[in-house]
Biopython code that builds the backbone (N, CA, C, O; Angstrom):
import numpy as np
from Bio.PDB.StructureBuilder import StructureBuilder

atoms = [
    (1, "MET", "N", (0.849, -1.186, 0.049)),
    (1, "MET", "CA", (-0.153, 0.094, -0.103)),
    (1, "MET", "C", (0.971, 1.261, 0.121)),
    (1, "MET", "O", (1.851, 1.400, 0.971)),
    (2, "THR", "N", (0.596, 1.977, -0.919)),
    (2, "THR", "CA", (1.229, 3.329, -1.084)),
    (2, "THR", "C", (0.542, 4.576, -1.064)),
    (2, "THR", "O", (-0.497, 4.587, -1.723)),
    (3, "THR", "N", (0.831, 5.556, -0.520)),
    (3, "THR", "CA", (0.049, 6.672, -0.655)),
    (3, "THR", "C", (1.181, 7.669, -1.578)),
    (3, "THR", "O", (2.393, 7.578, -1.385)),
    (4, "THR", "N", (0.687, 8.448, -2.415)),
    (4, "THR", "CA", (1.345, 9.015, -3.358)),
    (4, "THR", "C", (1.417, 10.710, -3.170)),
    (4, "THR", "O", (2.331, 11.362, -3.675)),
    (5, "LYS", "N", (0.432, 11.264, -2.452)),
    (5, "LYS", "CA", (0.492, 12.730, -1.691)),
    (5, "LYS", "C", (0.032, 12.753, -0.471)),
    (5, "LYS", "O", (-0.787, 11.936, -0.050)),
    (6, "GLY", "N", (0.644, 13.929, 0.369)),
    (6, "GLY", "CA", (-0.012, 14.295, 1.471)),
    (6, "GLY", "C", (0.906, 13.419, 2.698)),
    (6, "GLY", "O", (2.015, 12.890, 2.637)),
    (7, "SER", "N", (0.006, 13.521, 3.703)),
    (7, "SER", "CA", (0.638, 12.643, 4.820)),
    (7, "SER", "C", (-0.509, 12.045, 5.466)),
    (7, "SER", "O", (-1.645, 12.501, 5.330)),
    (8, "LEU", "N", (-0.160, 10.781, 6.341)),
    (8, "LEU", "CA", (-1.293, 10.314, 6.994)),
    (8, "LEU", "C", (-1.234, 10.923, 8.380)),
    (8, "LEU", "O", (-0.295, 11.473, 8.956)),
    (9, "LYS", "N", (-2.405, 10.698, 8.745)),
    (9, "LYS", "CA", (-2.755, 11.042, 10.338)),
    (9, "LYS", "C", (-3.370, 9.852, 11.102)),
    (9, "LYS", "O", (-4.075, 9.269, 10.278)),
    (10, "ALA", "N", (-3.428, 9.290, 12.155)),
    (10, "ALA", "CA", (-4.069, 8.097, 12.581)),
    (10, "ALA", "C", (-4.982, 8.664, 14.033)),
    (10, "ALA", "O", (-4.556, 9.382, 14.938)),
    (11, "TYR", "N", (-6.184, 8.138, 13.895)),
    (11, "TYR", "CA", (-7.223, 8.294, 15.028)),
    (11, "TYR", "C", (-7.421, 7.016, 15.444)),
    (11, "TYR", "O", (-7.598, 6.193, 14.546)),
    (12, "SER", "N", (-7.441, 6.600, 16.659)),
    (12, "SER", "CA", (-7.933, 5.499, 17.418)),
    (12, "SER", "C", (-9.370, 5.623, 17.722)),
    (12, "SER", "O", (-9.815, 6.219, 18.703)),
    (13, "SER", "N", (-10.153, 4.951, 16.711)),
    (13, "SER", "CA", (-11.683, 5.052, 16.885)),
    (13, "SER", "C", (-12.250, 4.119, 17.630)),
    (13, "SER", "O", (-13.480, 4.126, 17.672)),
    (14, "SER", "N", (-11.558, 3.160, 18.345)),
    (14, "SER", "CA", (-12.025, 2.300, 19.538)),
    (14, "SER", "C", (-10.782, 1.676, 19.984)),
    (14, "SER", "O", (-9.639, 1.806, 19.545)),
    (15, "GLU", "N", (-11.366, 0.772, 21.216)),
    (15, "GLU", "CA", (-10.220, 0.106, 21.914)),
    (15, "GLU", "C", (-9.008, -0.472, 20.850)),
    (15, "GLU", "O", (-7.829, -0.217, 21.097)),
    (16, "ASN", "N", (-9.328, -1.130, 19.859)),
    (16, "ASN", "CA", (-8.226, -1.774, 18.976)),
    (16, "ASN", "C", (-8.354, -1.086, 17.802)),
    (16, "ASN", "O", (-7.317, -1.234, 17.155)),
    (17, "GLY", "N", (-9.145, -0.403, 17.232)),
    (17, "GLY", "CA", (-9.226, 0.142, 15.881)),
    (17, "GLY", "C", (-8.632, 1.480, 15.621)),
    (17, "GLY", "O", (-8.815, 2.522, 16.252)),
    (18, "VAL", "N", (-7.908, 1.270, 14.606)),
    (18, "VAL", "CA", (-7.013, 2.729, 14.153)),
    (18, "VAL", "C", (-7.439, 3.279, 12.869)),
    (18, "VAL", "O", (-7.206, 2.531, 11.919)),
    (19, "ARG", "N", (-8.000, 4.390, 12.591)),
    (19, "ARG", "CA", (-8.379, 4.729, 11.129)),
    (19, "ARG", "C", (-7.275, 5.813, 10.780)),
    (19, "ARG", "O", (-6.895, 6.664, 11.584)),
    (20, "GLU", "N", (-6.801, 5.677, 9.464)),
    (20, "GLU", "CA", (-5.895, 6.671, 9.072)),
    (20, "GLU", "C", (-6.642, 7.365, 7.872)),
    (20, "GLU", "O", (-7.521, 6.865, 7.171)),
    (21, "PHE", "N", (-6.027, 8.794, 7.778)),
    (21, "PHE", "CA", (-6.839, 9.494, 6.850)),
    (21, "PHE", "C", (-5.765, 10.723, 6.268)),
    (21, "PHE", "O", (-4.668, 10.858, 6.811)),
    (22, "CYS", "N", (-6.075, 11.372, 5.417)),
    (22, "CYS", "CA", (-5.381, 12.550, 4.814)),
    (22, "CYS", "C", (-5.310, 13.528, 5.861)),
    (22, "CYS", "O", (-6.346, 14.005, 6.324)),
    (23, "ALA", "N", (-4.003, 13.918, 6.334)),
    (23, "ALA", "CA", (-3.714, 15.066, 7.193)),
    (23, "ALA", "C", (-4.290, 16.432, 6.509)),
    (23, "ALA", "O", (-4.706, 17.311, 7.263)),
    (24, "GLY", "N", (-4.312, 16.559, 5.587)),
    (24, "GLY", "CA", (-4.639, 17.909, 4.588)),
    (24, "GLY", "C", (-6.035, 17.888, 4.222)),
    (24, "GLY", "O", (-6.583, 18.985, 4.330)),
    (25, "CYS", "N", (-6.751, 16.946, 3.821)),
    (25, "CYS", "CA", (-8.135, 17.023, 3.616)),
    (25, "CYS", "C", (-9.242, 16.219, 4.247)),
    (25, "CYS", "O", (-10.437, 16.364, 3.991)),
    (26, "GLY", "N", (-8.653, 15.238, 5.212)),
    (26, "GLY", "CA", (-9.317, 14.555, 6.024)),
    (26, "GLY", "C", (-9.969, 13.335, 5.227)),
    (26, "GLY", "O", (-10.856, 12.758, 5.856)),
    (27, "THR", "N", (-9.736, 12.929, 4.181)),
    (27, "THR", "CA", (-10.344, 11.615, 3.545)),
    (27, "THR", "C", (-10.046, 10.725, 4.061)),
    (27, "THR", "O", (-8.845, 10.615, 4.306)),
    (28, "GLY", "N", (-10.931, 9.691, 4.469)),
    (28, "GLY", "CA", (-10.608, 8.207, 5.232)),
    (28, "GLY", "C", (-9.732, 7.414, 4.285)),
    (28, "GLY", "O", (-10.037, 7.386, 3.093)),
    (29, "LEU", "N", (-8.817, 6.858, 4.667)),
    (29, "LEU", "CA", (-8.011, 5.758, 3.695)),
    (29, "LEU", "C", (-7.887, 4.392, 4.036)),
    (29, "LEU", "O", (-8.092, 3.497, 3.216)),
    (30, "PHE", "N", (-7.491, 4.154, 5.459)),
    (30, "PHE", "CA", (-7.265, 3.022, 5.707)),
    (30, "PHE", "C", (-7.913, 2.602, 7.214)),
    (30, "PHE", "O", (-8.175, 3.495, 8.020)),
    (31, "TYR", "N", (-8.153, 1.174, 7.536)),
    (31, "TYR", "CA", (-8.748, 1.092, 8.814)),
    (31, "TYR", "C", (-8.053, -0.388, 9.213)),
    (31, "TYR", "O", (-8.062, -1.398, 8.508)),
    (32, "ARG", "N", (-7.510, -0.246, 10.406)),
    (32, "ARG", "CA", (-6.838, -1.512, 11.056)),
    (32, "ARG", "C", (-7.377, -1.775, 12.251)),
    (32, "ARG", "O", (-7.928, -0.892, 12.909)),
    (33, "ASN", "N", (-7.266, -3.088, 12.676)),
    (33, "ASN", "CA", (-7.750, -3.502, 13.820)),
    (33, "ASN", "C", (-6.992, -5.011, 14.151)),
    (33, "ASN", "O", (-7.451, -6.067, 13.716)),
    (34, "ALA", "N", (-5.816, -4.931, 14.955)),
    (34, "ALA", "CA", (-4.791, -5.979, 14.816)),
    (34, "ALA", "C", (-5.240, -7.080, 15.769)),
    (34, "ALA", "O", (-4.734, -8.202, 15.791)),
    (35, "LYS", "N", (-6.280, -6.645, 16.590)),
    (35, "LYS", "CA", (-7.033, -7.800, 17.393)),
    (35, "LYS", "C", (-8.074, -8.584, 16.537)),
    (35, "LYS", "O", (-8.044, -9.811, 16.439)),
    (36, "MET", "N", (-8.903, -7.871, 15.988)),
    (36, "MET", "CA", (-9.879, -8.691, 15.323)),
    (36, "MET", "C", (-9.626, -9.119, 13.931)),
    (36, "MET", "O", (-10.233, -10.062, 13.424)),
    (37, "LEU", "N", (-8.734, -8.429, 13.317)),
    (37, "LEU", "CA", (-8.197, -8.448, 11.806)),
    (37, "LEU", "C", (-6.650, -8.549, 11.743)),
    (37, "LEU", "O", (-6.109, -7.740, 10.988)),
    (38, "PRO", "N", (-5.926, -9.335, 12.355)),
    (38, "PRO", "CA", (-4.683, -9.350, 12.204)),
    (38, "PRO", "C", (-4.070, -9.336, 10.758)),
    (38, "PRO", "O", (-4.512, -10.160, 9.958)),
    (39, "GLY", "N", (-3.274, -8.631, 10.435)),
    (39, "GLY", "CA", (-2.563, -8.653, 9.222)),
    (39, "GLY", "C", (-3.458, -8.004, 8.092)),
    (39, "GLY", "O", (-2.919, -7.936, 6.987)),
    (40, "ILE", "N", (-4.672, -7.547, 8.199)),
    (40, "ILE", "CA", (-5.672, -6.895, 7.449)),
    (40, "ILE", "C", (-5.562, -5.547, 7.397)),
    (40, "ILE", "O", (-5.463, -5.115, 8.546)),
    (41, "VAL", "N", (-5.532, -4.583, 6.489)),
    (41, "VAL", "CA", (-5.825, -3.364, 6.306)),
    (41, "VAL", "C", (-7.072, -3.054, 5.089)),
    (41, "VAL", "O", (-7.004, -3.393, 3.908)),
    (42, "ASP", "N", (-7.837, -2.555, 5.537)),
    (42, "ASP", "CA", (-9.209, -1.970, 5.003)),
    (42, "ASP", "C", (-8.887, -0.755, 4.313)),
    (42, "ASP", "O", (-8.779, 0.357, 4.830)),
    (43, "ILE", "N", (-8.735, -1.067, 3.055)),
    (43, "ILE", "CA", (-8.706, 0.192, 2.389)),
    (43, "ILE", "C", (-9.656, 0.787, 1.639)),
    (43, "ILE", "O", (-10.084, 0.076, 0.729)),
    (44, "GLN", "N", (-10.263, 2.195, 1.760)),
    (44, "GLN", "CA", (-11.359, 2.608, 1.405)),
    (44, "GLN", "C", (-11.382, 2.788, -0.332)),
    (44, "GLN", "O", (-10.740, 3.616, -0.978)),
    (45, "THR", "N", (-12.272, 1.803, -0.826)),
    (45, "THR", "CA", (-12.188, 1.741, -2.372)),
    (45, "THR", "C", (-12.291, 3.143, -2.975)),
    (45, "THR", "O", (-11.625, 3.375, -3.985)),
    (46, "GLY", "N", (-13.009, 4.032, -2.488)),
    (46, "GLY", "CA", (-13.091, 5.100, -3.512)),
    (46, "GLY", "C", (-11.825, 5.903, -3.498)),
    (46, "GLY", "O", (-11.760, 6.935, -4.168)),
    (47, "THR", "N", (-10.791, 5.477, -2.755)),
    (47, "THR", "CA", (-9.291, 6.312, -2.667)),
    (47, "THR", "C", (-8.605, 5.714, -3.856)),
    (47, "THR", "O", (-7.736, 6.391, -4.406)),
    (48, "LEU", "N", (-8.890, 4.548, -4.308)),
    (48, "LEU", "CA", (-8.012, 3.814, -5.452)),
    (48, "LEU", "C", (-7.958, 4.500, -6.428)),
    (48, "LEU", "O", (-9.038, 4.995, -6.751)),
    (49, "ASP", "N", (-6.762, 4.832, -7.299)),
    (49, "ASP", "CA", (-6.910, 5.204, -8.808)),
    (49, "ASP", "C", (-7.753, 4.225, -9.571)),
    (49, "ASP", "O", (-8.477, 4.866, -10.332)),
    (50, "ASN", "N", (-7.919, 3.162, -9.659)),
    (50, "ASN", "CA", (-8.734, 2.517, -10.448)),
    (50, "ASN", "C", (-9.340, 1.354, -9.639)),
    (50, "ASN", "O", (-8.828, 0.239, -9.549)),
    (51, "PRO", "N", (-10.608, 1.785, -9.003)),
    (51, "PRO", "CA", (-11.308, 0.664, -7.941)),
    (51, "PRO", "C", (-11.869, -0.534, -9.165)),
    (51, "PRO", "O", (-12.012, -1.685, -8.751)),
    (52, "ASP", "N", (-12.128, -0.293, -10.416)),
    (52, "ASP", "CA", (-12.763, -1.438, -11.136)),
    (52, "ASP", "C", (-11.755, -2.581, -11.117)),
    (52, "ASP", "O", (-12.214, -3.700, -11.345)),
    (53, "GLN", "N", (-10.292, -2.453, -10.849)),
    (53, "GLN", "CA", (-9.455, -3.573, -10.785)),
    (53, "GLN", "C", (-9.561, -4.471, -9.775)),
    (53, "GLN", "O", (-8.973, -5.547, -9.880)),
    (54, "LEU", "N", (-10.352, -4.163, -8.601)),
    (54, "LEU", "CA", (-10.605, -4.741, -7.292)),
    (54, "LEU", "C", (-11.999, -5.071, -7.307)),
    (54, "LEU", "O", (-12.661, -4.472, -6.460)),
    (55, "PRO", "N", (-12.591, -5.837, -8.021)),
    (55, "PRO", "CA", (-14.001, -5.987, -7.651)),
    (55, "PRO", "C", (-14.443, -6.709, -6.361)),
    (55, "PRO", "O", (-13.669, -7.465, -5.774)),
    (56, "ALA", "N", (-15.814, -6.446, -5.886)),
    (56, "ALA", "CA", (-16.313, -7.265, -4.500)),
    (56, "ALA", "C", (-16.328, -8.474, -4.584)),
    (56, "ALA", "O", (-16.746, -8.848, -5.679)),
    (57, "ARG", "N", (-16.020, -9.367, -3.817)),
    (57, "ARG", "CA", (-16.150, -10.899, -3.856)),
    (57, "ARG", "C", (-16.931, -11.180, -2.748)),
    (57, "ARG", "O", (-17.562, -12.231, -2.863)),
    (58, "CYS", "N", (-17.063, -10.679, -1.890)),
    (58, "CYS", "CA", (-18.026, -10.904, -0.755)),
    (58, "CYS", "C", (-18.762, -9.644, -0.202)),
    (58, "CYS", "O", (-18.527, -8.510, -0.620)),
    (59, "ASN", "N", (-19.943, -10.020, 1.062)),
    (59, "ASN", "CA", (-20.398, -9.027, 1.518)),
    (59, "ASN", "C", (-20.000, -9.411, 3.012)),
    (59, "ASN", "O", (-20.094, -10.586, 3.366)),
    (60, "ILE", "N", (-19.529, -8.362, 3.945)),
    (60, "ILE", "CA", (-19.091, -8.590, 5.243)),
    (60, "ILE", "C", (-19.923, -7.611, 5.952)),
    (60, "ILE", "O", (-20.610, -6.706, 5.479)),
    (61, "GLN", "N", (-19.680, -8.065, 7.554)),
    (61, "GLN", "CA", (-20.318, -7.287, 8.494)),
    (61, "GLN", "C", (-21.927, -7.128, 8.202)),
    (61, "GLN", "O", (-22.596, -6.113, 8.397)),
    (62, "THR", "N", (-22.360, -8.340, 7.705)),
    (62, "THR", "CA", (-23.799, -8.409, 7.604)),
    (62, "THR", "C", (-24.643, -8.636, 8.760)),
    (62, "THR", "O", (-25.864, -8.526, 8.655)),
    (63, "ALA", "N", (-24.241, -8.860, 9.549)),
    (63, "ALA", "CA", (-24.996, -9.142, 10.949)),
    (63, "ALA", "C", (-25.422, -7.843, 11.377)),
    (63, "ALA", "O", (-26.340, -7.891, 12.197)),
    (64, "GLU", "N", (-24.981, -6.563, 11.029)),
    (64, "GLU", "CA", (-25.619, -5.421, 11.434)),
    (64, "GLU", "C", (-26.182, -4.638, 10.334)),
    (64, "GLU", "O", (-26.631, -3.529, 10.624)),
    (65, "ARG", "N", (-26.233, -5.048, 9.077)),
    (65, "ARG", "CA", (-26.716, -4.552, 8.023)),
    (65, "ARG", "C", (-28.136, -4.218, 8.142)),
    (65, "ARG", "O", (-28.752, -4.992, 8.876)),
    (66, "LEU", "N", (-28.829, -3.262, 7.613)),
    (66, "LEU", "CA", (-30.202, -2.979, 7.759)),
    (66, "LEU", "C", (-31.205, -4.000, 6.808)),
    (66, "LEU", "O", (-31.059, -4.097, 5.589)),
    (67, "SER", "N", (-32.035, -4.592, 7.430)),
    (67, "SER", "CA", (-33.053, -5.302, 6.825)),
    (67, "SER", "C", (-33.421, -5.273, 5.352)),
    (67, "SER", "O", (-33.626, -6.246, 4.626)),
    (68, "TRP", "N", (-33.467, -4.021, 5.050)),
    (68, "TRP", "CA", (-33.988, -3.642, 3.704)),
    (68, "TRP", "C", (-32.766, -3.596, 2.512)),
    (68, "TRP", "O", (-32.986, -3.299, 1.338)),
    (69, "LEU", "N", (-31.591, -3.910, 3.003)),
    (69, "LEU", "CA", (-30.391, -3.942, 1.959)),
    (69, "LEU", "C", (-30.354, -5.277, 1.482)),
    (69, "LEU", "O", (-29.621, -5.550, 0.531)),
    (70, "VAL", "N", (-31.139, -6.242, 2.089)),
    (70, "VAL", "CA", (-31.055, -7.618, 1.201)),
    (70, "VAL", "C", (-31.934, -7.561, 0.149)),
    (70, "VAL", "O", (-33.095, -7.155, 0.209)),
    (71, "GLY", "N", (-31.292, -8.020, -0.922)),
    (71, "GLY", "CA", (-32.212, -7.810, -2.067)),
    (71, "GLY", "C", (-31.972, -6.292, -2.952)),
    (71, "GLY", "O", (-32.460, -5.999, -4.043)),
    (72, "ALA", "N", (-31.237, -5.626, -2.256)),
    (72, "ALA", "CA", (-31.261, -4.189, -2.812)),
    (72, "ALA", "C", (-30.601, -4.124, -4.113)),
    (72, "ALA", "O", (-30.724, -3.053, -4.707)),
    (73, "ASP", "N", (-29.895, -5.091, -4.704)),
    (73, "ASP", "CA", (-29.423, -5.171, -5.947)),
    (73, "ASP", "C", (-30.580, -5.185, -6.996)),
    (73, "ASP", "O", (-30.424, -4.680, -8.108)),
    (74, "ASP", "N", (-31.761, -5.786, -6.602)),
    (74, "ASP", "CA", (-32.915, -5.832, -7.503)),
    (74, "ASP", "C", (-33.651, -4.558, -7.532)),
    (74, "ASP", "O", (-34.720, -4.615, -8.140)),
    (75, "LEU", "N", (-33.304, -3.313, -6.971)),
    (75, "LEU", "CA", (-34.207, -2.235, -7.206)),
    (75, "LEU", "C", (-33.803, -1.804, -8.393)),
    (75, "LEU", "O", (-32.944, -2.392, -9.051)),
    (76, "PRO", "N", (-34.388, -0.745, -8.762)),
    (76, "PRO", "CA", (-34.295, 0.314, -10.000)),
    (76, "PRO", "C", (-32.882, 0.777, -9.606)),
    (76, "PRO", "O", (-32.541, 0.891, -8.428)),
    (77, "SER", "N", (-32.108, 1.028, -10.614)),
    (77, "SER", "CA", (-31.092, 1.898, -10.534)),
    (77, "SER", "C", (-30.866, 2.987, -11.613)),
    (77, "SER", "O", (-31.323, 2.949, -12.755)),
    (78, "PHE", "N", (-30.155, 3.884, -11.124)),
    (78, "PHE", "CA", (-30.082, 5.134, -12.366)),
    (78, "PHE", "C", (-28.572, 5.620, -12.345)),
    (78, "PHE", "O", (-27.797, 5.584, -11.388)),
    (79, "GLU", "N", (-28.374, 6.017, -13.447)),
    (79, "GLU", "CA", (-26.899, 6.365, -13.476)),
    (79, "GLU", "C", (-26.663, 7.636, -13.000)),
    (79, "GLU", "O", (-25.533, 7.873, -12.573)),
    (80, "ARG", "N", (-27.591, 8.597, -12.985)),
    (80, "ARG", "CA", (-27.714, 9.873, -12.428)),
    (80, "ARG", "C", (-29.240, 10.202, -11.561)),
    (80, "ARG", "O", (-30.341, 9.899, -12.019)),
    (81, "TYR", "N", (-29.069, 10.722, -10.545)),
    (81, "TYR", "CA", (-30.279, 11.244, -9.886)),
    (81, "TYR", "C", (-30.436, 12.666, -9.738)),
    (81, "TYR", "O", (-29.404, 13.278, -9.460)),
    (82, "PRO", "N", (-31.424, 13.282, -9.852)),
    (82, "PRO", "CA", (-32.619, 12.761, -10.499)),
    (82, "PRO", "C", (-32.534, 12.170, -11.668)),
    (82, "PRO", "O", (-31.531, 12.502, -12.300)),
    (83, "PRO", "N", (-33.366, 11.259, -12.287)),
    (83, "PRO", "CA", (-33.184, 10.948, -13.667)),
    (83, "PRO", "C", (-33.672, 11.926, -14.672)),
    (83, "PRO", "O", (-34.556, 12.711, -14.329)),
    (84, "HIS", "N", (-33.211, 11.961, -15.827)),
    (84, "HIS", "CA", (-33.763, 13.125, -16.577)),
    (84, "HIS", "C", (-34.251, 12.306, -17.905)),
    (84, "HIS", "O", (-33.517, 11.453, -18.403)),
    (85, "GLU", "N", (-35.509, 12.610, -18.435)),
    (85, "GLU", "CA", (-36.044, 12.065, -19.156)),
    (85, "GLU", "C", (-35.963, 12.935, -20.737)),
    (85, "GLU", "O", (-36.526, 12.469, -21.727)),
]
sb = StructureBuilder()
sb.init_structure("model")
sb.init_model(0)
sb.init_chain("A")
sb.init_seg("    ")
for serial, (resi, resn, name, xyz) in enumerate(atoms, 1):
    if name == "N":
        sb.init_residue(resn, " ", resi, " ")
    sb.init_atom(name, np.array(xyz, "f"), 0.0, 1.0, " ", f" {name:<3s}", serial, name[0])
structure = sb.get_structure()
């Protein structure tokens, strides 16, 4: 993992969780939790230069998801909102 601009700032968001973000603009970049997720770095997908190169392979943290999110992929979708006719 490499950041190409700016500097990182870390914030302890819970007993074991650490969130890293850009010190200049505040954009969230990484999340680490050595106790719950040893060796894993959660990288915010929206910060990648080409996020299409890393498609999702699973859903995680579903125990806390809102019940109406099940089947959300079946809802109508719009490239832009509000839709223009």
